[in-house]
N, C-alpha and C positions, 0 to 999 in steps of 0.2 A: 274821660273825654267830654268835651263841651258838647251836649247832646242838643241844645238848643240852636246850634248853628244850622241855617237852612241849607238844603242841599245845593241851592244855586251857587253858594260860596265854594263848593267842592267839585261840582259835576263837570264833567267833559262837555264842551260845546260843540267841538266838531265830531260827530258821529258818523260811523260807517253805516250807509244806508244802501238798501237793495229794492228791487221791485219783485213782485210776486213771479213775473214771468221769466226773470233772469234765470239763467242755468247756474246749477251749483258750481261748476267750473268756474264761471266769471265771479261768482260769491267769493269763492277760495281765493281767487287772484286780488279781489278787494281787501280781503282780511290781511293777506301778506302784505299788500302796499300800505295799508293803514296800520299794520302791526298791533291787531286786536283779535280778540277770540270770539266776537259776536257782531252781527249786523242787524240793524232794525229794519224791518219790511215796511216800506212807506207806500201808502196809496193816496193821492192828493194832499200830500204833506203830513198826513196822519199816520201814526203807527198802527199797523194791523197785525204784527206778528213780529218774532224775533228768531233768529238763527244762530246757534251757538257751534262751537268746534265739537261739542258732544253730540249734537244733532246730526252733524255730517259724519262722524264716526259711527253712531248707532244705526243711521239710517240710510247711509251710503256704503262706506267702507265695510261695516260688518255684513251687509248683504250683497257685497261685491257688485254694486250698480255703476254704472259709468257717469260720472259727474256732469258731463257736457250733455247727457240725455235725460236729466233730471231737474225740474224746475224748483226754485225756492219754495214755491207754495206747496210743494209735495213734501217738504221737510220742516217747514217753520212750525214754530210753536204759536199757538193762539187759543183764545184771545191773550193780547199782550197786557201785562199788569203795568200800570204807568202811574206816576205821582206829579205833583205840581211842584215849582221851583221853591215855594215857601215850606215845603215838608221838612220837618227837622231830620237831622241825621239819625236819631233815636227811632223815629218813626220808621224811616227808611229801612234801618237795620232790623227792626222788629217784623217789617212786612217781608224782607229777604229770609229771615229765619222761618218764620211762619209758613210761607209759601215754598221754601226750599230752593230759591232762586238766587243767583249772583249779580243780576244786573236789572236795574230800573230805569227805562226810558223816562225823561222828564218832559212832560208837555205843559203848555201855557193853557190859558182859559179857553182859548179857541181850539184845543186839541192838537195843535201843530208841536212837532218835535223840537224841543230847544236844548237838549242835552241828554247825557246818561250818566248814572251813577253806579259805581260797581262796588262789591264787598271790598276790594283792594283800596278803593278811594276812601272807603270810611276806615279801613284798618289803618291807612297811612296817617290819617288825621288823628286817630286814636293813639297811635304809636308816638307821633310827634308830641302830642301833649303829654301822654303817659311817660314817656322817656324823660321829658323835661321834669316833670313832677317827681319822678323817681329819683333824678340827679340831686334835687333840692333836697328830698327827704333823706338821702343818704349822707349828703354833706352835713345836714343839719344835726343828725343824731350819730355821726362819725361810725358809720359801718366800716368794719375792718377790710383791708385791702385783700386778704386771703379769705376764701370761704370756710364757713364753720360747718363742721361735720353735722350732717342731718339738716332737716328742713327748719328754716326760720320761720315761725308763724307769728306774724306781727299782730294780726287780728283775725281770730278764728273765721268770722262772718261779718260781712259789711252789708248794710242796706243799699248797695249800689249795683247798678246794672251796667252792662257795656260789652265790649269785645274782650274775649279772652286773650291775654298775652301770649299764650302757648299755642292754642289751636286756631285762633281768629275767628271763632264762632261768638255769636252774640248769646248773653245769657242774662236772664232776670236778676240772678244773684252772682255776685263774684266773690272770691275769697282771696285775701291777701297772704301769701306765702312766698316767703324767701324774696320779698320786694316786687312779686308779680301779682298782678290781678287775674286770678285763674277761675275758670267755671268749675263746677262741681266734679265733673270727670277728670279733669286735669289736676285738680286739688287732691283727688283720691290717689292718683298715681304718685304725687309728689310726696304724699306722707308716708 
C-alpha cells in the first residue's frame, strides 16, 4: 500500500452528522438514509463525539431502551479522535489500530469537519494496490494456474508494515505467504 497518500485523497467528504440533543430514533433514520454505520456529533461545526452502530446496540438495544426517548449525547463516544486532511494513510491506520477504532473524522486547521476515513477506505486502497502488484508478480514469475499443495512461502519475513490481506488489520510486520501479505496471526494459521 502506498502509505504516504494523504487521507484527503481517500476520505469521504459527505459525512452523516447529528446534534447532541437529537433522539437516537432520528439518528437511526439518518444512518439508514445515508447507508452508513456511524454519525459524527457536531456542535458549532466542530466534532464533539461519534456514535456507531455498536454504541446503539450496546447502549440502547441491549438495555431495552426506547430510541425516541434517548438523546445522542447519552450514547455518543467522546472525546472524538480526529486527524487532519494531510495525515498519511499509514498514520491513520496506526491510530485506528492503537486506539481500537474504525473511523476517524477529518478536520481542517479550524477544527471544522471536512470528511471521515474508515478502516474500509484504507483497506480498499490497500487491496487495489496490493491486487495490482500481486497480478504483476504472478505473471512475471509464472505462478501455476492450479494451487500447489501446502503454503508457498515466498519470503518468510518482510520489513514492511500495512494491512493484512486476510483479516484486514494493520500490522507493523507482514509475512508474504502464498502471494498474500499476512500479519503474524494469519501467517501462523496458514503454515
